[in-house]
C-alpha positions, 0 to 999 in steps of 0.5 A: 051597470052598478059599481058593485056589479062592475067590481064583481065582474072584475073579480069574477074574470081575474083568476086567483083573485078572491076579494076586492076591498075598497076603503077610505084612507082611514080604513073605513069600508066603502065597497067589498066583493068576495068570490063565492068560493071564499065567503069567510074573506067577507068577514075579515078586515085584518088584511086592510087595517095595517096598510095605512100605517105601513104605507106611511112608514114606507113613505119615510124611506126617502124614496117618495110617496109609497103607492103599493104594498104587496104582502105574501102569506102561506095561503093568500097574497094582498096587494094594497094601493094608495090612490089618495083618499081611496085605498084598494085592496086585492086579496088573492091566492098565494099562487095567483098572478101578482102582476094581474093584481097589480094592474087592477087599479087601471081597470077600476079607473073608470069608476074612480070619480064615483069612488072618490065621491062616495068616500067624500059622502062617507067622510061628511056623514062621519063629521055629522055623527 
């Protein structure tokens, strides 16, 4: 099963989850899957951009490195996770089960080595450009 199909199956089997977006630590898109019910989410990236700076600022509170930020909005919630060079963003409906979204990283663990490799490839191509 391809990485995209695996991530899409996780999305399809998680009630209330609308999109899974995986970026590098600078916010460069690596992989994005969206539910068929919300195609407009595939055109937005505004929910991803603030995570890196917010996570860095939260880490300065003296409580250790920030790993996860949960943002709740009127219609959506966004759970963003810092996994080193790989950042994961889960966009769901506001009434979705946040606990389910918080456990998504463990379900993505089997493909983490491939995601990290993909991030390294994207970063090395950026150095060439």
